[in-house]
N, CA, C and O atoms as a DFTB+ gen file, in Angstrom:
480 C
 N C O
     1  1     -15.079      20.346      12.408
     2  2     -14.177      20.001      11.468
     3  2     -12.895      19.529      11.834
     4  3     -12.043      20.377      12.101
     5  1     -12.594      18.291      11.898
     6  2     -11.095      18.224      12.585
     7  2      -9.809      18.913      12.500
     8  3      -9.079      19.430      13.346
     9  1      -9.739      18.756      11.125
    10  2      -8.594      19.299       9.964
    11  2      -9.645      20.731       9.401
    12  3     -10.300      20.646       8.362
    13  1      -9.649      21.853      10.183
    14  2     -10.115      22.814       9.383
    15  2      -9.470      23.263       7.992
    16  3     -10.145      23.675       7.049
    17  1      -7.980      23.122       7.981
    18  2      -7.603      23.493       6.836
    19  2      -7.697      22.463       5.343
    20  3      -7.302      22.671       4.196
    21  1      -8.327      21.429       5.903
    22  2      -8.493      20.568       4.767
    23  2      -9.904      21.033       4.200
    24  3     -10.357      20.295       3.324
    25  1     -10.508      21.898       4.477
    26  2     -12.163      22.123       4.025
    27  2     -11.854      23.489       2.955
    28  3     -12.762      23.805       2.186
    29  1     -10.718      24.177       2.937
    30  2     -10.303      24.985       2.103
    31  2      -9.686      24.762       0.844
    32  3      -9.796      25.544      -0.100
    33  1      -8.774      23.268       0.809
    34  2      -7.464      23.360       0.114
    35  2      -8.015      22.577      -0.896
    36  3      -8.518      21.547      -0.446
    37  1      -8.110      22.720      -2.269
    38  2      -8.962      22.412      -3.628
    39  2      -8.291      21.247      -3.650
    40  3      -8.993      20.510      -4.342
    41  1      -7.044      20.464      -3.187
    42  2      -6.786      19.288      -3.907
    43  2      -7.649      18.279      -2.689
    44  3      -8.124      17.198      -3.035
    45  1      -7.749      18.686      -1.535
    46  2      -8.615      17.676      -0.643
    47  2     -10.132      17.642      -0.656
    48  3     -10.931      16.785      -0.278
    49  1     -10.340      19.294      -1.415
    50  2     -11.894      18.852      -2.141
    51  2     -12.462      18.179      -2.941
    52  3     -13.632      17.820      -2.812
    53  1     -11.648      17.868      -3.999
    54  2     -11.730      16.752      -5.345
    55  2     -12.063      15.774      -4.600
    56  3     -11.442      15.351      -3.625
    57  1     -13.275      15.300      -5.140
    58  2     -13.662      13.957      -4.678
    59  2     -13.170      12.443      -4.816
    60  3     -13.089      11.498      -4.031
    61  1     -12.833      12.670      -6.388
    62  2     -11.774      10.965      -6.590
    63  2     -10.612      11.536      -6.015
    64  3     -10.014      10.467      -5.894
    65  1      -9.875      12.312      -5.596
    66  2      -8.445      12.341      -5.526
    67  2      -8.668      11.652      -3.846
    68  3      -8.133      10.726      -3.237
    69  1      -9.653      12.569      -3.548
    70  2      -9.934      11.764      -1.631
    71  2     -10.279      10.682      -1.692
    72  3      -9.867       9.817      -0.919
    73  1     -11.106      10.475      -2.614
    74  2     -11.956       8.648      -2.187
    75  2     -10.427       7.667      -2.639
    76  3     -10.283       6.617      -2.013
    77  1      -9.509       7.981      -3.540
    78  2      -8.493       7.376      -3.951
    79  2      -7.278       7.336      -2.909
    80  3      -6.414       6.460      -2.949
    81  1      -7.295       8.185      -2.145
    82  2      -6.203       8.620      -0.687
    83  2      -6.787       7.589       0.336
    84  3      -6.093       6.737       0.892
    85  1      -8.151       7.755       0.532
    86  2      -8.851       7.021       1.897
    87  2      -9.035       5.515       1.591
    88  3      -8.943       4.610       2.420
    89  1      -9.288       5.395       0.379
    90  2      -9.044       4.027      -0.217
    91  2      -7.723       3.243      -0.252
    92  3      -7.723       2.034      -0.019
    93  1      -6.757       3.822      -0.500
    94  2      -5.576       3.662      -0.319
    95  2      -5.098       3.060       0.942
    96  3      -4.658       1.929       1.148
    97  1      -5.273       4.019       1.711
    98  2      -4.955       4.026       3.272
    99  2      -5.610       2.880       3.943
   100  3      -5.046       2.105       4.715
   101  1      -6.808       2.845       3.593
   102  2      -7.918       1.943       4.150
   103  2      -7.106       0.550       3.991
   104  3      -6.382       0.141       4.898
   105  1      -7.330      -0.344       2.429
   106  2      -6.482      -0.960       1.836
   107  2      -4.979      -1.209       2.767
   108  3      -4.823      -2.277       3.359
   109  1      -4.084      -0.289       2.814
   110  2      -3.019      -0.400       3.575
   111  2      -2.990      -1.179       4.901
   112  3      -2.209      -2.103       5.128
   113  1      -3.908      -0.721       5.745
   114  2      -4.476      -0.763       7.178
   115  2      -4.915      -2.420       7.042
   116  3      -4.412      -3.331       7.699
   117  1      -5.795      -2.532       6.197
   118  2      -6.117      -3.829       5.967
   119  2      -5.094      -4.994       6.014
   120  3      -4.999      -5.822       6.921
   121  1      -4.332      -4.919       4.867
   122  2      -3.246      -5.513       4.607
   123  2      -2.301      -6.014       6.079
   124  3      -1.850      -7.096       6.456
   125  1      -2.290      -4.773       6.576
   126  2      -1.222      -4.722       8.233
   127  2      -1.731      -5.428       8.986
   128  3      -1.128      -6.166       9.765
   129  1      -3.085      -5.306       8.865
   130  2      -3.629      -5.982      10.132
   131  2      -4.253      -7.775       9.523
   132  3      -4.527      -8.692      10.297
   133  1      -4.323      -7.833       8.328
   134  2      -4.679      -9.086       8.061
   135  2      -3.189     -10.145       8.067
   136  3      -3.123     -11.335       8.374
   137  1      -2.004      -9.147       7.577
   138  2      -0.495      -9.990       7.601
   139  2      -0.536     -10.272       9.682
   140  3      -0.198     -11.328      10.217
   141  1      -1.023      -9.034      10.428
   142  2      -0.834      -9.053      11.957
   143  2      -1.488     -10.513      12.216
   144  3      -0.943     -11.439      12.815
   145  1      -2.514     -10.513      11.750
   146  2      -3.131     -11.730      12.202
   147  2      -2.783     -13.301      11.782
   148  3      -3.168     -14.389      12.211
   149  1      -1.891     -12.898      10.761
   150  2      -1.860     -14.571       9.653
   151  2      -0.418     -14.606      10.368
   152  3      -0.558     -15.491      11.213
   153  1       0.666     -14.195      10.457
   154  2       1.651     -14.415      11.131
   155  2       2.827     -14.417      12.047
   156  3       3.766     -13.661      12.298
   157  1       2.423     -15.491      12.411
   158  2       3.154     -15.488      14.213
   159  2       4.390     -15.466      14.356
   160  3       4.967     -16.361      13.739
   161  1       5.139     -14.661      15.040
   162  2       6.566     -14.943      14.957
   163  2       6.948     -16.262      15.527
   164  3       6.244     -17.057      16.150
   165  1       7.962     -16.325      15.255
   166  2       8.417     -17.738      14.858
   167  2      10.343     -17.586      14.512
   168  3      10.897     -16.721      13.833
   169  1      10.970     -18.734      15.247
   170  2      11.924     -19.103      14.570
   171  2      12.340     -19.445      13.518
   172  3      13.425     -19.007      13.136
   173  1      11.568     -20.366      12.706
   174  2      11.973     -20.553      11.583
   175  2      11.618     -19.511      10.292
   176  3      10.475     -19.058      10.227
   177  1      12.522     -19.177       9.368
   178  2      12.058     -18.323       8.228
   179  2      11.123     -18.868       7.576
   180  3      10.860     -20.067       7.482
   181  1      10.510     -17.808       7.030
   182  2       9.644     -17.877       6.101
   183  2      10.188     -17.360       4.637
   184  3      11.060     -16.517       4.420
   185  1       9.280     -18.247       3.545
   186  2       9.373     -17.764       2.564
   187  2       8.688     -16.748       1.976
   188  3       7.472     -16.552       1.979
   189  1       9.662     -16.043       1.412
   190  2       9.319     -14.677       0.659
   191  2       8.831     -14.624      -0.548
   192  3       7.898     -13.844      -0.741
   193  1       9.314     -15.397      -1.601
   194  2       9.132     -14.872      -3.088
   195  2       9.330     -16.773      -3.348
   196  3       9.997     -17.635      -2.776
   197  1       8.355     -16.778      -4.515
   198  2       8.389     -17.980      -4.993
   199  2       8.700     -17.624      -6.830
   200  3       8.255     -16.646      -7.431
   201  1       9.493     -18.627      -7.369
   202  2       9.041     -17.952      -8.775
   203  2       8.925     -19.738      -9.617
   204  3       9.341     -20.808      -9.172
   205  1       8.340     -19.501     -10.680
   206  2       8.212     -20.935     -11.400
   207  2       9.682     -21.470     -11.857
   208  3       9.669     -22.563     -12.423
   209  1      10.756     -20.933     -11.710
   210  2      11.863     -21.074     -12.738
   211  2      12.582     -22.227     -11.415
   212  3      12.761     -23.437     -11.549
   213  1      12.846     -21.496     -10.351
   214  2      13.608     -21.732      -9.310
   215  2      12.624     -22.322      -7.728
   216  3      13.005     -23.124      -6.875
   217  1      11.659     -21.771      -7.787
   218  2      10.836     -22.427      -6.469
   219  2      10.919     -21.215      -5.293
   220  3      10.693     -20.017      -5.459
   221  1      11.268     -21.831      -4.194
   222  2      11.388     -20.780      -3.360
   223  2      12.872     -20.196      -3.573
   224  3      13.807     -20.969      -3.783
   225  1      12.998     -19.224      -3.531
   226  2      14.073     -18.574      -3.668
   227  2      14.953     -17.260      -2.952
   228  3      16.114     -16.855      -3.013
   229  1      13.666     -16.839      -2.225
   230  2      13.864     -15.900      -0.614
   231  2      13.099     -16.450       0.172
   232  3      11.934     -16.839       0.084
   233  1      14.276     -16.458       1.405
   234  2      13.490     -17.038       2.821
   235  2      14.213     -15.579       3.794
   236  3      15.128     -14.860       3.393
   237  1      13.646     -15.485       4.827
   238  2      14.215     -14.519       5.763
   239  2      12.777     -14.730       6.954
   240  3      11.770     -15.438       6.951
   241  1      13.394     -13.630       7.956
   242  2      12.301     -14.051       9.413
   243  2      11.438     -13.760       9.094
   244  3      11.285     -13.217       7.999
   245  1      10.477     -14.004       9.942
   246  2       9.128     -13.921      10.259
   247  2       8.159     -12.522       9.658
   248  3       7.112     -12.466       9.012
   249  1       9.395     -11.120      10.418
   250  2       9.100     -10.039      10.242
   251  2       9.135      -9.317       8.948
   252  3       8.570      -8.232       8.815
   253  1       9.871      -9.974       7.868
   254  2      10.004      -9.266       6.562
   255  2       8.926      -9.556       6.012
   256  3       8.865      -9.094       4.872
   257  1       7.660     -10.368       6.461
   258  2       6.842     -10.018       5.522
   259  2       5.893      -8.852       5.683
   260  3       4.889      -8.642       5.002
   261  1       6.397      -8.060       6.773
   262  2       5.626      -6.167       6.922
   263  2       6.540      -5.711       5.776
   264  3       6.451      -4.484       5.720
   265  1       7.108      -6.024       5.141
   266  2       8.133      -5.070       4.015
   267  2       6.577      -4.785       2.675
   268  3       6.520      -3.828       1.903
   269  1       5.474      -5.967       2.783
   270  2       4.433      -5.225       1.988
   271  2       3.654      -3.999       2.333
   272  3       3.322      -3.276       1.393
   273  1       3.208      -3.558       3.930
   274  2       3.100      -2.608       3.772
   275  2       3.338      -1.683       4.000
   276  3       2.582      -0.715       4.077
   277  1       4.808      -1.747       4.223
   278  2       5.899      -0.678       4.549
   279  2       5.991       0.153       2.603
   280  3       5.938       1.246       2.039
   281  1       6.118      -0.995       2.373
   282  2       6.524      -0.319       0.827
   283  2       4.791       0.675       0.149
   284  3       4.672       1.648      -0.594
   285  1       3.792      -0.165       0.848
   286  2       2.507       0.564       0.367
   287  2       2.562       2.006       0.710
   288  3       2.456       2.945      -0.080
   289  1       2.822       2.082       2.576
   290  2       2.898       3.770       3.024
   291  2       3.985       4.399       2.275
   292  3       3.951       5.591       1.968
   293  1       5.022       3.554       1.953
   294  2       5.595       4.630       1.410
   295  2       5.680       5.590      -0.019
   296  3       6.001       6.737      -0.330
   297  1       5.052       4.037      -0.830
   298  2       3.920       4.624      -2.224
   299  2       3.205       5.669      -2.341
   300  3       3.356       6.533      -3.205
   301  1       1.858       5.643      -0.929
   302  2       1.064       6.421      -0.753
   303  2       1.936       8.152      -0.576
   304  3       2.032       9.161      -1.275
   305  1       2.356       7.766       0.580
   306  2       3.036       9.104       0.827
   307  2       3.751       9.740      -0.196
   308  3       3.516      10.948      -0.197
   309  1       4.788       9.272      -1.350
   310  2       5.069       9.595      -2.458
   311  2       4.525      10.079      -3.352
   312  3       4.926      11.064      -3.972
   313  1       3.449       9.414      -3.571
   314  2       2.064       9.545      -4.906
   315  2       1.523      10.790      -4.015
   316  3       1.788      11.764      -4.720
   317  1       0.936      11.237      -2.895
   318  2       0.480      12.270      -2.395
   319  2       0.701      13.550      -2.745
   320  3       0.015      14.419      -3.284
   321  1       1.994      13.479      -2.256
   322  2       3.272      14.734      -2.329
   323  2       3.126      15.026      -3.706
   324  3       2.775      16.114      -4.163
   325  1       3.467      13.807      -4.474
   326  2       3.906      14.198      -5.723
   327  2       2.280      15.204      -6.718
   328  3       2.183      16.221      -7.405
   329  1       1.577      14.412      -6.344
   330  2       0.079      14.751      -6.934
   331  2      -0.334      15.968      -6.162
   332  3      -0.703      16.863      -6.922
   333  1      -0.385      16.258      -4.997
   334  2      -0.273      17.530      -4.201
   335  2       0.341      18.801      -4.834
   336  3      -0.056      19.962      -4.727
   337  1       1.368      18.328      -5.498
   338  2       2.306      19.505      -6.025
   339  2       2.451      19.680      -7.347
   340  3       3.318      20.299      -7.964
   341  1       1.261      18.908      -7.826
   342  2       1.165      19.300      -9.528
   343  2      -0.091      19.479      -9.856
   344  3      -0.427      19.819     -10.991
   345  1      -1.202      19.196      -8.556
   346  2      -2.436      19.153      -8.909
   347  2      -3.075      20.734      -9.542
   348  3      -4.029      20.726     -10.321
   349  1      -2.495      21.878      -9.150
   350  2      -2.956      22.830      -9.837
   351  2      -2.277      23.352     -11.353
   352  3      -2.432      24.499     -11.772
   353  1      -1.675      22.524     -11.916
   354  2      -0.892      22.735     -12.834
   355  2      -1.421      21.685     -13.826
   356  3      -1.487      21.941     -15.028
   357  1      -1.759      20.623     -13.365
   358  2      -1.989      18.984     -14.176
   359  2      -2.829      18.481     -13.670
   360  3      -2.329      17.454     -13.211
   361  1      -4.281      18.514     -13.313
   362  2      -4.895      17.711     -12.454
   363  2      -5.228      16.259     -13.240
   364  3      -5.458      15.349     -12.443
   365  1      -5.262      16.065     -13.968
   366  2      -4.988      14.815     -14.740
   367  2      -4.033      13.728     -13.943
   368  3      -4.221      12.718     -13.265
   369  1      -2.966      14.456     -14.378
   370  2      -1.130      13.435     -13.507
   371  2      -1.704      13.399     -11.941
   372  3      -1.738      12.258     -11.478
   373  1      -2.119      14.362     -11.128
   374  2      -2.714      14.050      -9.814
   375  2      -3.391      13.062      -9.185
   376  3      -3.244      12.485      -8.108
   377  1      -4.614      12.941     -10.602
   378  2      -5.690      12.060     -10.217
   379  2      -4.993      10.516     -10.703
   380  3      -5.285       9.439     -10.184
   381  1      -4.287      10.661     -11.510
   382  2      -3.348       9.425     -12.124
   383  2      -2.600       8.752     -11.203
   384  3      -2.617       7.532     -11.040
   385  1      -1.803       9.715     -10.471
   386  2      -0.930       9.320      -9.175
   387  2      -1.809       8.730      -8.102
   388  3      -1.505       7.608      -7.695
   389  1      -2.763       9.283      -7.638
   390  2      -4.078       8.561      -6.756
   391  2      -4.499       7.793      -6.528
   392  3      -4.824       7.312      -5.443
   393  1      -4.683       7.215      -8.372
   394  2      -5.561       5.943      -8.909
   395  2      -4.361       4.978      -8.638
   396  3      -4.560       3.853      -8.180
   397  1      -2.876       5.532      -8.987
   398  2      -1.726       4.387      -8.707
   399  2      -1.326       4.181      -7.683
   400  3      -0.418       3.369      -7.507
   401  1      -1.887       4.858      -6.709
   402  2      -1.326       4.460      -4.918
   403  2      -2.595       2.920      -4.835
   404  3      -2.297       1.804      -4.409
   405  1      -3.777       3.286      -5.300
   406  2      -4.962       2.189      -5.179
   407  2      -4.381       1.138      -5.716
   408  3      -4.142       0.117      -5.071
   409  1      -4.050       1.324      -7.170
   410  2      -4.156       0.256      -7.826
   411  2      -2.437      -0.637      -7.079
   412  3      -2.353      -1.865      -7.049
   413  1      -1.757      -0.092      -6.779
   414  2      -0.655      -0.505      -5.972
   415  2      -1.240      -1.413      -5.116
   416  3      -1.478      -2.582      -5.419
   417  1      -1.554      -0.728      -3.698
   418  2      -2.377      -1.382      -2.383
   419  2      -2.877      -2.499      -3.083
   420  3      -2.507      -3.546      -2.553
   421  1      -3.480      -2.636      -3.936
   422  2      -4.462      -3.768      -4.152
   423  2      -3.565      -5.081      -4.916
   424  3      -3.838      -6.273      -4.781
   425  1      -2.437      -4.516      -5.739
   426  2      -1.387      -5.692      -5.998
   427  2      -0.695      -6.040      -4.739
   428  3      -0.551      -7.246      -4.537
   429  1      -0.174      -5.099      -3.725
   430  2       0.467      -5.759      -2.812
   431  2      -0.162      -6.518      -1.811
   432  3       0.414      -7.364      -1.126
   433  1      -1.345      -6.213      -1.732
   434  2      -2.562      -7.196      -0.964
   435  2      -2.324      -8.469      -1.642
   436  3      -1.961      -9.449      -0.991
   437  1      -2.523      -8.527      -3.044
   438  2      -2.299      -9.712      -3.617
   439  2      -1.031     -10.768      -3.307
   440  3      -1.070     -11.974      -3.064
   441  1      -0.187     -10.084      -3.381
   442  2       1.726     -10.537      -2.973
   443  2       1.177     -10.944      -1.748
   444  3       1.068     -12.161      -1.601
   445  1       0.776     -10.160      -0.760
   446  2       0.797     -10.469       0.740
   447  2       0.113     -11.832       0.765
   448  3       0.606     -12.727       1.452
   449  1      -1.295     -12.093      -0.138
   450  2      -2.601     -13.027       0.232
   451  2      -1.068     -14.407      -0.285
   452  3      -0.702     -15.395       0.352
   453  1      -0.616     -13.934      -1.457
   454  2      -0.057     -14.955      -2.007
   455  2       1.029     -15.493      -1.075
   456  3       0.780     -16.644      -0.715
   457  1       2.334     -14.912      -0.509
   458  2       2.854     -15.094       0.424
   459  2       2.264     -15.544       2.235
   460  3       2.864     -15.901       3.249
   461  1       1.541     -15.414       2.067
   462  2       0.656     -16.052       3.248
   463  2       0.521     -17.818       2.830
   464  3       0.930     -18.760       3.508
   465  1      -0.092     -17.861       1.676
   466  2      -0.556     -18.933       1.445
   467  2       0.588     -20.161       0.933
   468  3       0.430     -21.376       0.819
   469  1       1.702     -19.354       0.700
   470  2       3.118     -20.110       0.608
   471  2       3.447     -20.773       1.718
   472  3       3.798     -21.952       1.720
   473  1       3.325     -19.847       3.005
   474  2       3.761     -20.309       3.925
   475  2       3.263     -21.493       5.270
   476  3       3.791     -21.952       6.283
   477  1       1.953     -21.623       4.559
   478  2       0.985     -22.924       4.970
   479  2       1.271     -23.952       4.968
   480  3       0.460     -24.819       5.294
C-alpha cells in the first residue's frame, strides 16, 4: 500500500467519507483541466461575473478564472480537516462536511462552465 497509515485510520476506512473526498478531488482536477483547455492566455480581460440586473459587472485578467479551482481546493482542505477532527465525536457531522465538499465542487463546476460560456 502506498500510504500504510491510511489502512488503520478509522476516518479513511469509512467508505462514504473516502468516496466523497476522492470524488471532490477528481471533480476539482476535472474543473482545473477543463478551464486550462478552454481559456487561453490573452491580453483582453475576461468577464468573470454576470448578473441579471447589471449584466457583466466584473472583469479581470484571464488567469482570474482559475480562482474557482483554488476555492474548491481550499474548501476540500478545510472541510477535510474539520471532518477528521470531529469524526470520532460526531460521525454524521464528518459525513456532512465531506458531502458539502462534493456539492461545492459541483456548484463550482457549474459556475466555471457558465463563465466560459459567457466569454465565447
